[in-house]
C-alpha positions as CSV (number, residue, x, y, z in Angstrom):
1,M,92.2,-55.8,-95.4
2,E,90.4,-56.2,-98.4
3,A,87.2,-58.1,-98.7
4,T,86.4,-60.8,-101.1
5,S,83.2,-61.7,-102.6
6,D,81.5,-65.1,-101.6
7,H,79.7,-65.3,-104.9
8,S,81.1,-66.4,-108.5
9,P,81.9,-63.0,-110.5
10,S,79.9,-64.5,-113.5
11,R,76.6,-64.1,-111.7
12,L,74.9,-62.0,-109.2
13,P,73.3,-63.5,-106.2
14,F,69.6,-63.0,-107.8
15,R,68.3,-65.9,-109.7
16,N,66.5,-63.4,-112.2
17,A,67.7,-60.0,-111.5
18,E,66.3,-58.7,-114.5
19,D,62.9,-60.1,-113.7
20,S,62.8,-59.0,-110.2
21,F,63.9,-55.4,-110.8
22,S,62.2,-54.8,-114.2
23,G,59.6,-52.8,-112.7
24,L,61.7,-50.3,-110.7
25,D,61.9,-46.7,-111.8
26,A,65.2,-44.5,-111.3
27,D,64.3,-42.8,-108.2
28,T,63.5,-46.4,-106.4
29,I,66.8,-47.7,-107.8
30,A,68.5,-44.5,-106.3
31,A,66.7,-44.9,-102.8
32,L,67.9,-48.8,-102.8
33,V,71.5,-47.8,-103.8
34,V,71.9,-44.9,-101.2
35,N,70.1,-46.8,-98.1
36,S,72.4,-49.8,-98.7
37,S,75.6,-47.5,-98.5
38,D,76.9,-44.6,-96.4
39,I,78.4,-42.9,-99.5
40,T,77.3,-43.8,-103.0
41,L,79.3,-42.3,-105.9
42,V,78.4,-42.3,-109.7
43,I,82.0,-42.5,-111.5
44,E,82.3,-41.8,-115.3
45,D,85.7,-42.0,-116.9
46,G,87.3,-41.9,-113.5
47,R,85.6,-38.7,-112.7
48,I,82.9,-38.3,-110.0
49,R,79.6,-37.4,-111.7
50,D,77.4,-37.5,-108.7
51,A,77.1,-38.4,-105.2
52,A,74.7,-39.0,-102.5
53,V,75.2,-39.3,-98.6
54,S,73.1,-41.4,-96.2
55,L,75.2,-39.9,-93.0
56,E,73.9,-37.1,-91.5
57,D,77.2,-35.3,-90.3
58,L,78.9,-35.8,-93.8
59,R,75.6,-34.4,-95.3
60,R,75.7,-31.4,-93.0
61,S,79.7,-30.7,-93.6
62,G,79.3,-30.9,-97.4
63,V,82.6,-32.8,-97.9
64,V,81.0,-35.4,-100.5
65,E,79.4,-32.8,-102.5
66,G,83.0,-31.0,-102.9
67,W,84.1,-34.0,-104.6
68,I,81.6,-33.8,-107.6
69,G,83.3,-33.0,-110.8
70,K,87.1,-34.1,-109.6
71,E,88.8,-37.0,-110.4
72,W,88.2,-39.7,-108.1
73,A,91.9,-40.4,-107.3
74,E,92.3,-36.8,-106.5
75,T,89.7,-37.0,-103.4
76,V,91.9,-39.3,-101.7
77,T,95.3,-39.4,-100.0
78,V,98.4,-40.4,-101.9
79,E,98.5,-43.7,-100.1
80,S,95.1,-44.9,-101.3
81,R,95.4,-43.8,-105.2
82,P,96.6,-47.1,-106.2
83,K,93.5,-48.6,-104.7
84,I,91.3,-46.4,-106.7
85,S,93.2,-47.3,-109.9
86,A,92.4,-51.1,-109.1
87,L,88.9,-50.4,-108.5
88,L,88.8,-48.5,-111.7
89,N,90.8,-50.9,-113.9
90,G,88.7,-53.9,-112.6
91,A,85.3,-52.7,-112.9
92,G,84.7,-54.1,-116.4
93,S,85.9,-57.5,-115.8
94,L,83.5,-58.1,-112.6
95,A,79.9,-57.5,-111.8
96,S,81.0,-56.6,-108.2
97,Q,84.5,-55.7,-107.2
98,P,86.2,-56.3,-103.6
99,A,85.6,-53.7,-101.1
100,R,89.0,-51.7,-100.6
101,H,89.9,-49.1,-97.7
102,V,90.9,-45.8,-99.0
103,N,91.2,-42.5,-96.9
104,H,89.9,-39.1,-97.9
105,P,91.7,-35.9,-96.6
106,T,89.6,-33.6,-94.8
107,A,89.8,-30.1,-93.3
108,G,90.7,-31.5,-89.9
109,A,93.5,-33.6,-88.9
110,K,91.4,-36.7,-89.2
111,E,91.2,-38.5,-92.4
112,L,87.9,-40.0,-93.6
113,P,88.4,-43.6,-94.0
114,I,85.9,-45.5,-96.4
115,A,85.6,-49.0,-97.9
116,Y,84.6,-48.7,-101.6
117,R,83.0,-51.6,-103.7
118,T,82.4,-50.9,-107.3
119,V,79.4,-52.1,-109.5
120,A,79.8,-52.1,-113.1
121,T,76.9,-50.7,-115.2
122,K,75.9,-51.4,-118.8
123,Q,77.9,-48.3,-119.9
124,S,81.5,-49.2,-119.8
125,N,82.6,-45.9,-118.9
126,R,80.3,-45.6,-115.9
127,M,80.2,-47.6,-112.5
128,I,78.5,-47.1,-109.1
129,A,80.9,-47.1,-106.1
130,L,79.3,-48.1,-102.7
131,G,81.0,-46.8,-99.8
132,R,80.9,-47.7,-96.2
133,D,82.1,-45.6,-93.3
134,L,85.1,-46.9,-91.4
135,R,85.5,-44.3,-88.8
136,T,83.8,-46.3,-85.9
137,A,86.0,-49.3,-86.8
138,A,89.0,-47.2,-86.9
139,E,88.1,-45.3,-83.5
140,L,87.6,-48.9,-82.0
141,Q,91.0,-50.0,-83.7
142,Q,92.8,-47.0,-82.2
143,R,91.5,-47.4,-78.7
144,L,92.4,-51.2,-79.0
145,L,96.0,-50.1,-79.8
146,K,96.3,-47.6,-77.1
147,V,94.7,-49.9,-74.5
148,Q,97.3,-52.7,-75.9
149,Q,100.2,-50.3,-75.5
150,E,99.0,-49.2,-72.1
151,L,99.2,-53.0,-70.9
152,E,102.3,-53.4,-72.5
153,H,103.7,-50.5,-70.8
154,D,102.2,-51.7,-67.3
155,Y,103.4,-55.1,-67.8
156,G,106.9,-53.8,-68.4
157,L,106.6,-51.5,-65.1
158,M,105.2,-54.9,-63.5
159,R,108.4,-56.8,-64.6
160,Q,110.6,-54.2,-63.4
161,A,109.1,-53.8,-60.0
162,E,109.2,-57.8,-59.9
163,A,112.8,-57.9,-60.8
164,R,113.5,-55.4,-57.9
165,Y,111.5,-57.3,-55.5
166,R,113.0,-60.3,-56.3
167,T,116.5,-58.9,-56.2
168,I,116.0,-57.3,-52.6
169,F,114.3,-60.5,-51.3
170,Q,117.1,-62.7,-52.2
171,A,119.6,-60.3,-51.0
172,V,118.4,-59.1,-47.8
173,S,120.2,-61.0,-44.7
174,E,116.9,-61.3,-42.5
175,A,115.1,-64.6,-43.0
176,I,111.7,-64.0,-44.6
177,L,108.7,-66.4,-45.4
178,I,105.5,-65.4,-47.3
179,V,102.9,-67.6,-46.1
180,D,99.1,-68.0,-47.0
181,A,97.1,-67.0,-44.0
182,D,94.3,-69.4,-44.7
183,Q,96.2,-72.8,-45.6
184,L,99.2,-71.7,-43.9
185,K,101.3,-72.8,-47.1
186,V,104.7,-71.1,-47.5
187,E,104.5,-69.4,-50.9
188,D,107.9,-68.0,-51.0
189,A,111.4,-67.8,-49.1
190,N,114.5,-66.3,-49.4
191,P,118.0,-67.8,-49.0
192,A,118.3,-66.3,-45.6
193,A,115.4,-68.4,-44.4
194,A,117.0,-71.6,-45.6
195,V,120.3,-70.6,-43.7
196,Q,118.3,-69.9,-40.4
197,L,116.1,-72.9,-40.6
198,Q,119.0,-75.2,-41.8
199,M,116.7,-76.6,-44.6
200,N,117.0,-76.7,-48.4
201,L,115.3,-73.9,-50.0
202,D,113.4,-76.4,-52.2
203,D,112.0,-78.2,-49.2
204,I,110.8,-75.2,-47.6
205,A,108.9,-73.7,-50.5
206,Q,105.3,-75.3,-51.0
207,G,105.7,-76.6,-47.5
208,I,103.5,-76.0,-44.4
209,M,104.7,-73.1,-41.8
210,T,104.2,-75.4,-39.0
211,S,106.1,-78.2,-40.6
212,L,109.4,-76.0,-40.6
213,F,109.8,-75.9,-36.7
214,D,109.3,-78.2,-33.8
215,P,105.8,-79.7,-33.5
216,S,105.6,-78.1,-29.9
217,S,105.5,-74.7,-31.5
218,A,102.5,-75.5,-33.9
219,R,99.7,-73.8,-32.0
220,A,101.8,-70.5,-31.3
221,L,102.6,-70.2,-35.0
222,E,99.0,-70.8,-35.8
223,R,97.7,-68.3,-33.2
224,M,100.6,-65.8,-34.4
225,I,99.4,-65.8,-38.1
226,A,95.6,-65.5,-37.2
227,Q,96.5,-62.7,-34.9
228,A,98.4,-61.0,-38.0
229,A,95.6,-61.8,-40.4
230,A,93.0,-60.2,-38.1
231,N,94.7,-57.2,-36.8
232,G,97.5,-56.5,-39.6
233,Q,100.2,-57.5,-37.1
234,S,101.4,-60.0,-34.6
235,S,103.5,-59.6,-31.4
236,C,106.9,-61.3,-31.3
237,N,106.6,-65.1,-30.5
238,T,109.3,-67.3,-29.4
239,V,109.3,-70.9,-31.1
240,T,111.5,-73.8,-31.2
241,G,113.2,-74.9,-34.5
242,R,113.4,-78.3,-35.7
243,K,116.9,-78.8,-34.1
244,G,115.8,-77.4,-30.7
245,E,117.1,-73.8,-31.4
246,K,115.3,-70.9,-30.0
247,L,114.0,-68.5,-32.6
248,K,111.7,-65.2,-32.7
249,V,109.1,-64.8,-35.3
250,L,107.3,-61.5,-36.3
251,A,104.1,-61.5,-38.8
252,D,103.0,-58.8,-40.7
253,A,99.9,-59.2,-43.0
254,F,98.9,-57.4,-46.4
255,R,96.3,-58.3,-48.9
256,Q,96.9,-59.8,-52.4
257,G,93.5,-59.4,-54.0
258,R,90.9,-61.1,-51.7
259,D,93.4,-63.3,-50.0
260,V,95.7,-62.3,-46.7
261,R,99.4,-63.1,-47.1
262,V,101.7,-62.9,-43.9
263,I,105.3,-61.7,-43.9
264,C,107.1,-63.9,-41.3
265,R,110.5,-62.5,-40.2
266,I,112.6,-65.1,-38.3
267,L,115.3,-64.0,-35.9
268,D,117.8,-66.1,-33.7
269,R,118.8,-64.9,-30.3
270,K,121.9,-62.9,-31.7
271,N,119.6,-60.7,-34.1
272,N,117.0,-60.0,-31.3
273,A,118.5,-56.6,-30.2
274,V,118.0,-55.3,-34.1
275,V,114.4,-55.8,-34.1
276,P,112.5,-52.6,-34.0
277,E,109.5,-54.0,-32.3
278,M,107.2,-53.1,-29.3
279,A,107.5,-56.4,-27.6
280,G,111.1,-56.1,-26.0
281,A,110.6,-54.1,-22.7
282,P,107.4,-53.6,-20.6
283,L,107.3,-49.7,-21.3
284,L,107.4,-50.6,-25.3
285,S,104.5,-53.1,-24.8
286,I,102.3,-50.6,-22.9
287,L,102.9,-48.2,-25.7
288,E,101.9,-50.7,-28.3
289,E,98.7,-51.2,-26.5
290,L,98.2,-47.5,-25.8
291,P,94.6,-46.4,-26.9
292,D,96.3,-43.0,-27.8
293,G,98.1,-42.9,-31.2
294,F,102.1,-43.2,-31.0
295,V,104.5,-42.9,-34.0
296,V,108.2,-42.2,-34.2
297,A,109.6,-40.2,-37.2
298,D,113.0,-39.6,-38.4
299,G,114.7,-36.2,-39.2
300,D,113.0,-36.2,-42.5
301,L,109.7,-36.7,-40.9
302,R,109.3,-40.3,-42.2
303,I,107.8,-42.8,-40.2
304,V,110.0,-45.2,-38.6
305,T,107.3,-47.2,-36.4
306,A,103.9,-46.8,-35.0
307,N,101.7,-48.5,-32.3
308,K,98.5,-50.2,-33.1
309,A,96.2,-47.1,-32.4
310,F,98.0,-45.0,-34.9
311,I,97.8,-47.8,-37.7
312,G,94.0,-47.8,-36.8
313,M,93.7,-44.0,-37.2
314,T,95.4,-44.2,-40.6
315,Q,93.2,-47.4,-41.6
316,L,96.1,-49.2,-42.9
317,M,96.6,-52.7,-42.6
318,S,99.8,-53.1,-40.8
319,R,103.1,-51.6,-39.5
320,S,105.0,-52.4,-42.7
321,A,102.6,-50.6,-44.8
322,I,103.2,-47.5,-42.9
323,S,106.8,-47.7,-42.4
324,G,108.9,-45.1,-44.4
325,A,105.6,-42.9,-45.4
326,R,105.6,-39.1,-45.0
327,L,104.2,-38.2,-41.6
328,S,102.7,-35.1,-43.4
329,D,100.4,-37.8,-45.4
330,F,98.2,-38.3,-42.3
331,L,99.0,-35.6,-39.7
332,G,98.5,-32.0,-40.2
333,R,96.1,-29.7,-42.0
334,S,99.0,-28.9,-44.2
335,T,102.8,-29.1,-44.1
336,T,102.7,-25.8,-42.1
337,D,101.0,-27.4,-39.3
338,L,104.0,-29.7,-38.9
339,N,106.5,-27.1,-39.4
340,V,105.1,-25.2,-36.6
341,L,104.9,-28.2,-34.4
342,I,108.7,-29.3,-35.1
343,S,109.8,-25.7,-34.7
344,A,108.3,-25.7,-31.0
345,I,109.9,-29.2,-30.3
346,R,113.3,-28.0,-31.4
347,T,113.1,-24.7,-29.5
348,N,111.7,-26.1,-26.3
349,G,112.7,-29.7,-26.5
350,S,108.8,-30.7,-26.7
351,A,105.4,-29.5,-27.5
352,R,102.5,-30.3,-25.6
353,N,98.4,-30.4,-26.8
354,F,99.0,-28.9,-30.3
355,A,95.7,-29.1,-32.1
356,T,95.4,-30.3,-35.7
357,I,93.9,-33.2,-37.6
358,I,94.8,-36.7,-38.7
359,R,93.8,-38.2,-42.1
360,D,93.0,-41.7,-42.9
361,R,94.1,-43.4,-46.3
362,F,90.5,-42.6,-47.6
363,G,90.9,-38.8,-46.8
364,S,88.5,-38.9,-43.7
365,E,89.6,-36.4,-41.1
366,E,89.5,-36.3,-37.4
367,D,90.4,-33.6,-34.9
368,V,93.4,-34.4,-32.6
369,E,95.9,-33.2,-30.1
370,V,99.7,-33.9,-30.3
371,S,102.3,-34.0,-28.0
372,G,105.8,-34.5,-29.2
373,V,109.4,-34.7,-28.1
374,N,112.8,-34.8,-29.7
375,S,115.3,-37.5,-29.2
376,G,118.2,-38.8,-30.9
377,E,120.3,-41.9,-31.1
378,D,123.8,-42.2,-32.4
379,G,123.6,-38.7,-33.6
380,R,120.1,-39.3,-35.6
381,A,117.3,-37.1,-35.1
382,L,114.3,-38.8,-33.9
383,Y,110.7,-37.6,-33.1
384,G,108.1,-39.0,-30.9
385,F,104.4,-38.1,-31.1
386,S,101.6,-38.9,-29.0
387,I,98.2,-38.4,-30.8
388,R,94.9,-38.0,-29.1
389,N,91.6,-38.0,-30.8
390,V,89.5,-35.2,-29.3
391,G,86.9,-35.0,-32.1
392,R,84.2,-36.2,-30.0
393,R,84.8,-33.8,-27.0
394,L,85.4,-30.6,-29.0
395,S,82.3,-28.6,-29.8
396,T,81.6,-26.7,-32.9
397,E,82.6,-23.3,-30.9
398,P,84.9,-23.7,-28.3
399,P,84.1,-22.1,-24.9
400,I,86.3,-19.2,-23.7
401,R,89.3,-20.7,-21.7
402,E,89.1,-19.8,-18.1
403,E,92.4,-18.4,-18.0
404,L,92.8,-15.9,-20.9
405,P,96.3,-14.6,-22.0
406,K,97.3,-11.9,-19.6
407,S,99.9,-10.2,-21.9
408,V,101.4,-10.0,-25.2
409,E,104.4,-12.0,-24.1
410,H,101.8,-14.6,-23.1
411,L,100.3,-14.5,-26.3
412,T,103.4,-14.8,-28.3
413,S,104.6,-17.7,-26.2
414,L,101.3,-19.5,-27.3
415,V,102.9,-19.8,-31.0
416,G,104.0,-23.1,-31.7
417,R,101.7,-24.6,-29.1
418,M,98.2,-23.5,-30.5
419,P,97.0,-23.0,-34.0
420,L,96.8,-19.1,-35.1
421,K,93.0,-19.4,-35.4
422,D,93.1,-20.4,-31.6
423,I,95.4,-17.6,-30.6
424,V,93.3,-14.9,-32.3
425,R,90.0,-16.2,-30.6
426,D,91.6,-15.9,-27.3
427,S,93.1,-12.4,-28.1
428,T,89.8,-11.1,-29.2
429,A,88.0,-12.7,-26.0
430,L,90.7,-10.9,-23.9
431,I,90.3,-7.5,-25.5
432,E,86.2,-7.9,-25.2
433,R,86.7,-8.7,-21.3
434,L,89.1,-5.9,-20.5
435,C,86.9,-3.6,-22.4
436,I,83.8,-4.6,-20.4
437,E,85.7,-4.4,-17.1
438,A,86.8,-0.9,-17.9
439,A,83.3,0.2,-18.9
440,L,81.8,-1.3,-15.6
441,R,84.4,0.7,-13.9
442,L,83.8,3.9,-15.5
443,T,79.9,3.5,-15.0
444,D,80.3,2.3,-11.4
445,D,78.8,-0.9,-12.2
446,N,75.6,0.6,-14.0
447,R,75.2,-2.1,-16.8
448,A,72.8,0.1,-18.8
449,S,75.6,2.9,-19.3
450,A,78.1,0.3,-19.7
451,A,76.1,-1.2,-22.8
452,E,75.5,2.3,-24.1
453,I,79.3,3.2,-23.9
454,L,80.4,-0.3,-25.6
455,G,77.6,0.3,-28.5
456,L,75.9,-3.1,-27.2
457,S,72.4,-3.6,-26.3
458,R,71.7,-4.3,-22.7
459,Q,70.7,-8.2,-23.8
460,G,74.1,-8.3,-25.6
461,L,75.9,-7.1,-22.7
462,Y,74.2,-9.5,-20.4
463,S,75.3,-12.2,-22.6
464,K,78.7,-11.2,-22.8
465,L,78.9,-10.9,-18.9
466,N,77.7,-14.3,-18.7
467,R,80.1,-15.8,-21.1
468,F,83.2,-14.3,-19.1
469,G,81.7,-15.4,-16.0
470,F,80.7,-12.1,-14.2
471,E,77.6,-13.3,-13.3
472,D,79.4,-16.2,-11.5
473,K,81.7,-13.9,-9.5
474,E,79.0,-11.5,-8.5
């Protein structure tokens, strides 16, 4: 964009410029000109006769000094040459030309953008070109353009995600209501909800959740939504519809900004059997309230369902947030841990007390013991895992187990049930114990001689004897 002067072209802004600047010498005028612009060029017959630079980086690079003696138009890009011609041709008619943006090519990939304004002199073939560096403004424009492009890209992705959500939400056969947890206002409902509640979809939207059911169920619905907002999920509740029908409602909470929304799924008696919830049988209810984590995964090790304890271990908000996630995102030091555990389950049908770690969504880790079993329904592989937190009772250096491995076969049988580092630790302890027993037999229980045979100090031997329980046996 070209700037225009706010002053009349027939006069300068000073009332009496000749009187105000009559006493100034050439050096003073040159200092004023240089300090008023980033680049100052003296143009004579279209050629750069002299130049001055006030910017330190341009002065060090020597770019502007290389322009001296060249045609001004030759120092700019092809696209900028018509602007240089306009500045040169209009210099005689106006005391000061409007600023024009031109680009100078440089040795690097970037161009040097300068906004020039020319000032005519008493010599008709000479003018002064005052240039202002536009690099900062150009960088800001580029950043603004990049941000705008990223926003447009993100907006496009958001529109696509919203379109997918709306398509799935409208097509799913299960009745779903999206409810504001604080005000109990229904923010969205799918067509299946209108069929289930036998109401018009417009009457459901923006209505109060409790008004969609029989008044006798209002308190139960309020408690259910409050429980879901607090714990991320509520147990299955049986409520009464407006026409006396019995319905089961399940609630899962999720955060939307600072607010909490609750997904309410409505099922009639016919559909209760397809609900994969913990509230059906007493055994499932007990698993739901179990303090140890319990999780079910499919053959691809993607989570099907989990109890409250496991959801608490992962620091997620609700069961819906974890459903379909990869088990390896939370369980195991690496995929190798899970592979070993699954291999042991497939071989033996189950695995017990497998030591590994569990990670929450923030990356924090805790030591756990995992027991697993393989089950299948309708030909589909399912794995159930019981997860117990043992971080508080594990010491930094675990004590030697009382029952050490007795043979190589015993050691190999531990593969899949224990991590390799624990098997190696127990193997080392077994070898040490056998060597000490042999040394004591050879020396007829002379501990000083046994320490010498083993290459240990007497105190070191006593420490190992105490560690392996020899002192207790005596």
